[in-house]
C-alpha positions as CSV (number, residue, x, y, z in Angstrom):
1,M,153.7,-66.8,83.8
2,K,153.1,-63.3,85.2
3,K,154.3,-61.8,81.9
4,I,151.8,-63.9,80.0
5,L,148.9,-62.9,82.3
6,L,149.9,-59.2,82.1
7,G,150.0,-59.4,78.2
8,T,146.6,-61.0,78.1
9,V,145.1,-58.4,80.4
10,A,146.7,-55.6,78.2
11,L,145.2,-57.1,75.0
12,I,141.7,-57.4,76.6
13,A,141.9,-53.8,77.8
14,L,143.0,-52.5,74.3
15,G,140.1,-54.4,72.7
16,A,137.6,-52.8,75.1
17,T,138.9,-49.2,74.5
18,A,139.2,-49.4,70.7
19,P,135.5,-48.8,69.9
20,A,135.5,-45.8,72.2
21,L,138.6,-44.4,70.5
22,A,137.0,-44.9,67.1
23,A,133.9,-43.1,68.2
24,D,136.0,-40.1,69.1
25,L,137.6,-39.8,65.6
26,A,136.1,-37.2,63.3
27,P,133.8,-38.6,60.5
28,R,135.4,-39.2,57.1
29,P,134.9,-36.1,54.9
30,Y,132.4,-36.5,52.0
31,T,134.0,-36.6,48.6
32,K,131.9,-35.8,45.6
33,A,132.1,-38.4,42.8
34,P,133.8,-37.0,39.7
35,A,131.4,-35.6,37.1
36,Y,130.5,-38.0,34.3
37,V,131.9,-36.8,31.0
38,P,130.0,-38.2,28.0
39,A,131.9,-39.5,25.0
40,P,132.4,-36.8,22.4
41,I,129.9,-36.7,19.5
42,Y,131.4,-36.4,16.0
43,N,128.7,-35.9,13.5
44,W,129.7,-36.0,9.8
45,T,126.1,-36.1,8.6
46,G,124.9,-32.9,6.8
47,F,125.6,-30.4,4.1
48,Y,128.9,-28.5,3.9
49,L,130.4,-25.6,1.9
50,G,134.1,-24.6,1.7
51,G,137.1,-23.5,-0.3
52,H,140.5,-24.8,-1.2
53,V,143.9,-23.9,-2.6
54,G,146.7,-26.0,-4.0
55,G,148.7,-26.9,-7.1
56,A,148.1,-28.7,-10.4
57,F,150.7,-30.8,-12.2
58,R,150.5,-32.0,-15.8
59,G,150.9,-35.8,-16.4
60,D,154.0,-37.2,-18.0
61,D,152.3,-37.3,-21.4
62,N,151.0,-33.8,-21.2
63,N,154.3,-31.8,-21.2
64,I,155.2,-32.0,-24.9
65,F,154.3,-28.4,-25.7
66,A,154.2,-26.9,-22.2
67,G,158.0,-26.5,-21.8
68,S,157.9,-27.1,-18.1
69,S,156.4,-29.6,-15.6
70,D,156.3,-27.0,-12.8
71,G,153.0,-26.9,-10.8
72,T,150.3,-24.3,-11.4
73,F,148.5,-22.6,-8.5
74,L,144.8,-23.3,-8.2
75,G,142.0,-22.2,-5.9
76,G,138.3,-22.9,-5.8
77,V,135.2,-24.0,-3.9
78,Q,133.4,-27.2,-3.0
79,V,129.9,-28.2,-1.8
80,G,128.7,-31.5,-0.6
81,Y,126.6,-33.8,1.6
82,D,127.8,-36.6,3.9
83,T,125.9,-39.3,5.8
84,Q,127.4,-41.3,8.6
85,F,126.4,-44.9,9.2
86,A,127.4,-48.2,10.9
87,P,128.6,-45.9,12.8
88,N,132.2,-45.4,11.7
89,W,131.6,-45.2,7.9
90,V,130.8,-42.0,5.9
91,F,129.4,-41.8,2.4
92,G,129.0,-38.5,0.6
93,I,128.8,-36.7,-2.7
94,E,130.7,-33.6,-3.6
95,A,131.0,-31.0,-6.4
96,N,134.0,-28.8,-6.7
97,Y,135.6,-26.4,-9.2
98,S,139.2,-25.1,-9.2
99,F,140.4,-22.0,-11.1
100,K,144.0,-22.4,-12.4
101,D,146.5,-19.5,-12.6
102,T,147.8,-20.0,-16.1
103,N,148.1,-18.0,-19.3
104,S,149.3,-20.9,-21.4
105,D,147.5,-21.8,-24.7
106,F,148.2,-25.4,-24.0
107,A,146.7,-25.8,-20.5
108,N,143.3,-26.3,-18.9
109,R,142.0,-23.1,-17.3
110,G,139.9,-24.8,-14.7
111,L,139.1,-28.3,-13.3
112,G,135.7,-29.4,-12.1
113,S,134.3,-32.7,-10.7
114,V,131.2,-34.4,-9.2
115,T,132.3,-37.3,-7.2
116,G,131.1,-39.8,-4.6
117,R,133.3,-40.5,-1.6
118,L,133.5,-43.2,1.0
119,G,135.5,-42.8,4.2
120,Y,136.2,-44.4,7.6
121,T,136.1,-42.1,10.7
122,W,137.7,-42.5,14.1
123,G,137.3,-39.7,16.6
124,P,137.4,-36.4,14.7
125,A,139.4,-37.8,11.7
126,L,138.0,-39.1,8.4
127,L,140.1,-41.0,5.8
128,Y,138.4,-41.3,2.5
129,V,138.6,-42.2,-1.2
130,K,136.6,-40.5,-4.0
131,G,135.9,-40.9,-7.7
132,G,133.5,-39.8,-10.4
133,Y,133.0,-37.3,-13.3
134,G,135.7,-34.8,-14.2
135,W,135.6,-31.7,-16.5
136,A,138.3,-29.5,-17.9
137,D,137.6,-25.9,-18.8
138,T,139.3,-25.2,-22.2
139,R,137.1,-22.3,-23.4
140,F,140.0,-19.9,-23.8
141,S,142.6,-22.4,-24.9
142,N,143.6,-22.5,-28.6
143,G,145.9,-25.4,-27.9
144,F,143.1,-27.8,-26.9
145,A,141.0,-27.0,-30.0
146,G,139.0,-24.3,-28.2
147,D,136.1,-26.8,-27.8
148,G,134.8,-25.3,-24.6
149,G,135.5,-28.2,-22.3
150,R,136.6,-31.8,-22.0
151,D,134.7,-34.6,-20.2
152,G,136.7,-37.2,-18.3
153,Y,137.0,-39.0,-14.9
154,T,138.7,-38.3,-11.6
155,V,139.8,-40.4,-8.7
156,G,141.6,-39.4,-5.4
157,G,141.6,-39.5,-1.7
158,G,142.3,-37.5,1.4
159,L,142.2,-36.9,5.1
160,E,139.7,-34.6,6.8
161,Y,139.6,-33.5,10.4
162,L,136.9,-31.9,12.6
163,F,138.4,-29.0,14.5
164,T,134.9,-28.2,15.9
165,Q,131.5,-29.7,15.1
166,N,131.0,-27.0,12.4
167,W,134.5,-26.6,11.0
168,S,136.8,-29.2,9.3
169,G,140.0,-29.0,7.4
170,K,141.3,-31.4,4.7
171,I,144.2,-32.3,2.5
172,E,143.4,-34.1,-0.7
173,Y,145.0,-35.6,-3.8
174,Q,142.9,-35.8,-7.0
175,Y,143.8,-37.1,-10.5
176,Y,142.0,-35.9,-13.6
177,D,142.1,-37.8,-16.9
178,F,140.4,-36.2,-20.0
179,G,141.7,-38.6,-22.6
180,N,143.8,-37.8,-25.7
181,V,143.3,-34.5,-27.4
182,N,144.4,-32.8,-30.6
183,V,146.6,-29.8,-30.1
184,F,146.6,-26.8,-32.4
185,S,148.7,-23.7,-32.7
186,P,147.1,-20.2,-32.2
187,A,147.1,-20.0,-36.0
188,G,145.2,-23.3,-36.3
189,A,148.0,-25.6,-37.4
190,F,147.8,-29.1,-36.1
191,L,150.7,-29.8,-33.7
192,G,150.0,-33.3,-32.4
193,R,148.0,-35.4,-30.1
194,V,148.7,-35.6,-26.3
195,R,147.0,-37.0,-23.3
196,N,145.2,-34.3,-21.2
197,D,145.6,-35.3,-17.6
198,E,146.5,-33.6,-14.4
199,H,147.5,-34.3,-10.8
200,T,146.3,-31.9,-8.0
201,I,147.1,-31.4,-4.3
202,K,144.6,-29.3,-2.3
203,V,144.2,-28.1,1.2
204,G,140.7,-26.9,2.1
205,L,138.4,-25.7,4.8
206,N,134.7,-26.6,5.2
207,Y,131.8,-25.2,7.2
208,R,129.4,-28.0,8.2
209,F,125.7,-27.2,8.8
210,N,125.1,-30.5,10.7
211,W,121.6,-30.9,9.3
212,G,121.3,-34.5,10.4
213,A,121.0,-36.7,13.5
214,P,124.1,-36.8,15.7
215,V,126.1,-40.0,16.0
216,V,127.8,-40.9,19.2
217,A,131.3,-42.0,18.6
218,K,132.2,-45.5,20.0
219,Y,135.9,-46.2,20.3
């Protein structure tokens, strides 16, 4: 019975002294809340200008007189405008021209196009498809009748990535088809009829002017 009474007295005493002990403790140090970091803004809307390098490869039906299916180096420029909407979709229009490093009489000397493109963006990346008008420069080519150029179509796709808000890099595949053409020798003799088409792989760099309202990315 004494033990019970002593234990009860001890508990009462502890309860009475606890507030005093708590008052003697130092106040809890103030901790500043972490700074709010807004979601990054990726703005694809605006004009851009850039350059590219890569390779061009003749189609399977375009090697009859070429002697080789090896690729040809190309390099060129592009200019375009994109607009971002919905907010993860991007629509744009682009014009580009590629000079080809070739001395063959049976090859296009340059490839040009004006295309629309539609892409889906997440974060700084943009995956897109494109298609439209294609043109082959044959002004110095005896083989393709020396007609000054061939009209056709082009389709392709690629991946573009924003390194900063003003700079983006891309890798792109593009196919050009200019239909069937008559092929002549340098002396003017008719040699046959082939399909004039080419496959290209390009890597490029764009500078973006961002002349448009920013879009806040939501992911």
